[in-house]
C-alpha positions in Angstrom: 0.0 0.0 0.0 2.8 2.4 -0.9 0.4 4.5 -2.9 -1.3 5.8 0.3 1.7 7.9 1.1 1.0 9.9 -2.1 -2.7 10.5 -1.6 -2.4 13.6 0.6 -0.7 15.3 -2.5 -4.0 14.8 -4.4 -5.6 17.1 -2.0 -3.0 19.7 -2.7 -3.6 19.4 -6.4 -7.3 19.8 -5.9 -6.8 22.8 -3.7 -4.7 24.4 -6.3 -7.3 23.8 -8.9 -10.0 25.3 -6.7 -7.9 28.4 -6.0 -7.4 28.8 -9.7 -11.2 28.4 -10.2 -11.9 31.0 -7.5 -9.5 33.5 -9.2 -11.1 32.9 -12.5 -14.6 33.5 -11.0 -13.6 36.6 -8.9 -14.5 39.2 -11.6 -17.5 37.4 -13.1 -20.7 39.1 -12.0 -22.9 35.9 -11.7 -20.3 33.5 -10.3 -19.5 33.1 -6.7 -15.9 32.2 -5.8 -16.8 31.4 -2.2 -17.5 27.7 -2.8 -14.3 27.3 -4.7 -12.4 28.9 -1.8 -14.1 26.7 0.7 -13.2 23.6 -1.2 -9.6 24.8 -1.5 -9.5 25.3 2.2 -10.9 21.9 2.8 -8.3 20.4 0.4 -5.5 22.1 2.3 -7.0 20.9 5.7 -7.2 17.4 4.4 -3.6 17.4 3.2 -2.3 18.3 6.7 -4.8 16.0 8.4 -4.0 12.9 6.3 -0.3 13.5 6.6 -0.5 13.9 10.3 -2.7 10.8 10.6 -0.3 8.7 8.4 2.7 9.8 10.6 0.8 8.7 13.8 0.0 5.3 12.2 3.6 4.9 11.1 4.9 5.8 14.7 2.3 3.5 16.2 3.2 0.5 14.0 6.9 1.1 14.5 6.7 1.0 18.3 4.9 -2.5 18.3 
């Protein structure tokens, strides 16, 4: 399951996409960039959460 150590970076890629989407929507009158910014924030949060959780699991498995 070595692919699991790369999955947090998918969240960063998605966050970058949503930040780009929010910037594109910023000057459009009918579009609202708030949802894109919230999704980008969620992606950044999930990156740090998954990375921290994986480190905890690695430390836990290493001590046993």
